[in-house]
N, C-alpha and C positions, 0 to 999 in steps of 0.2 A: 719679596715673593718667596715662595717656598722653594727649597732646593730638593727637586724631585728625587734625584739619585746622586750618588757621590761622583760618578764618572760618566763620560759622554754617552755611552748609551745614556750615560752621564746626563741624561736629560738634555743631551746635546749642548750642554752648557747654556742653560736658559739665561738670557741676558737680563737679569733682574738684580736689584740692589743687594740682596743677601746671598746671591750666587757668586758674586764677583770675588769672594775670598778664595774660591776654589782654584785648583789646577796650577799651582805655582811650585810644583815639585822640584827639589834640588837635583842638580846633575850628579852622576856617579862620583864617588870619592876618588881622588887621584891616588896613585900608589904611595906618595909621601903625604903626611898629615898637613892639612892647610886649614886656615880659618874659613868658615862659611862666608860666601860673598854677601855683600850688603848692597842695598839700593844705592846707585851712584858709584859703586866701586868698580875698578877695572876688572873685566872678566876675560880670562885667558883661555877658557875652554874653546873647543871647536864651535863654530857658529851653530851647528845643528843641535848641540846640547845646551846652548845658552838659554837661560830662563827669561831674559828680557829682550826688548826690541833692539837695544844698542848692539847686541851681538849678532844680529841677523839682517839688519836694515841695509838695503842696497840703495840704488838710485831713487831719488825723491821725485814725485810728480804732484803738482797741486795747481789749483786755479791761480790766476794772477793776484798778487798781494796776499796770498795765503802762505802759511808756514807749517811745516810738518816736522816733528822731531820727537824723540822719546821723552815721555813725561818723567818726573821725579819717581813716580811709581813705575817700576821697570816693566810691568806687564801692560802698560798703557802707552799708546802712541797718541801724542797730542796734536790736534789740528786747530790752527788759529787763523783768523781772518783779520788782517790789519792789527795784529798784536792781541786780539781778543780770542780767548778759548771758546770754540763753538762745538767741539766734538772730540771724540777719542775712539780708538780702535783697540780692542782687547786681544791679547795673545795668550793661548793656553797650550800646554803640551802634556802628554801622558804616555806612560808605557802602554803598549797595545794590550798587554796582559791584563790591564785594569779595565778594559772595555768589555762589557759583558754582552757580546753578540755571538750568535751561533756561527760555526764554521771554522773557528780557530784562527791562528795568526795567518794573514795572507802572505804567500811566498812568491807569487807570480804577479805580473802586471795586471792580468785579468782578475785574479782573486783580490788584489788590492782595490781595483775599481768596484768590484762587487761589495767588498767590505765598506768602502766609503758610501756607496749607495744605501746600504743597510744602515749605516750610521746616520745619514741624513733622514731616512724614513723614521728611525727611532727618535731622532731629535724633534721632528715635526710632531710625532704622536705625543711626545712628552710635553711640548709647548702647548699644543691644542688642549690636552687634558688639564694642564695647569690653568690656562685661561678660562676654561669652562667652569672650573671650581670657583674662580674669582667672579665670573658672571656668565651664567648659562646662555645668555642672549648673544654673546660675542661670536663672531664668525671668523674661522681660521682658513686662510688660503695659502697653500704652499707652492712655491715655484718649482718647476721641474729642474733638477740639478743640471748644471752645465759643466762640461770638461774645461779645465783651465790649469796651467802649470802654476804650482806654488813653489817659487824658486825653481830648482831643478827637478822637483817631484811632481808627478801627475796628481792632480787633485780635482775637487769639485767646488763650484760656487753654488750656494743655496740661498734662498730667501723666502720670507713669509710675510704676510700681512694679517693683522687681527683688527677687525672693525666692529663698531657698534651697529645695531640694526638700522640706524639712519645713514650708515655709510661713513660716519666720522671715524678717523683713525684712532685706534687704541695703541697698537704696537706695530712697528715694522722692523724686521731683522734682516741683516745681510751677513753672510759668513763664507769663509773658505776653509776647507778641510783637506788634509793630505796625510799620507803615511809613507814611511820608508820601510815598513814591515816590522819595525821595532817600536817606533814612537808614532803617536797621532798628534798632528799639529792643527790647531784651530785658531782662526783670526775672525773676530766677530764685532759687529757694531750695529747701529740701527737708531730708531727713534722709539725709545722705550718709556712707557708711562711710569713716572716716579723713580726713574733710575738716573742718578747724577753722573755716572761714569760708564765707560764702554758704550757710549751712545752720543747722538747729536742733538742739538737744541731744537731743531725743527726739520721737517721733511725736505724743505727746499735746500737747506745746507747739505743734507745727506745726498740728495740727488746731484748737486753740483760736484761733490767730492767723489762720488761712486766710481766714475771711469778712471780717476786718478788712483783710487785705492786698488783697482784691478791692476794697474801698471806697477804699483809698489809691490803688490803680492807676487807678481810674476818675476820681479827682480830681487826677491829675498835671497839671502845667502844660506839656502837650505839644500 
């Protein structure tokens, strides 16, 4: 799928196969020279600046006989059922200065919430426009954002469904977005047509994991 914009207004990080290369910015350089971190290498930065799941993952929640752990690709959280990979959740983070939304950097709790609501609205608009390009007959439905803690940060849960005229599912996306006033943190998954990562194999698997994902998001070390 096309990458509508480079950052979250960024098209809200459209969960599509050619978008998944985005948003893995390196953390700020330490005062002393250090080699850049590699996938699988130990990360010693504070959790909030870590680029992968291993640096921020807190308590795990999953259905019985399911396993949840960071993937080899550090931006993906792998979800397995009885040892078989059935889905993943993608993590993104950006400097807030890279998000092109009106109003400037949010500095209060209320302005942060307004910023996140604008981010979700922009995300929805970008996804709907992208899907209409793919097929004008597709119907986009966005959920009303819900307040939820993302670790220690106030955030929003969002979700959308894209369907064919006969009601058959084309895409379903679920995500969480939060900001500390400096960085924007996004965690996203779904059932995405033609997308082998950052998504689940089918809607039933996603629905079974969704309440556990909410628990994991709330327990992140952010």
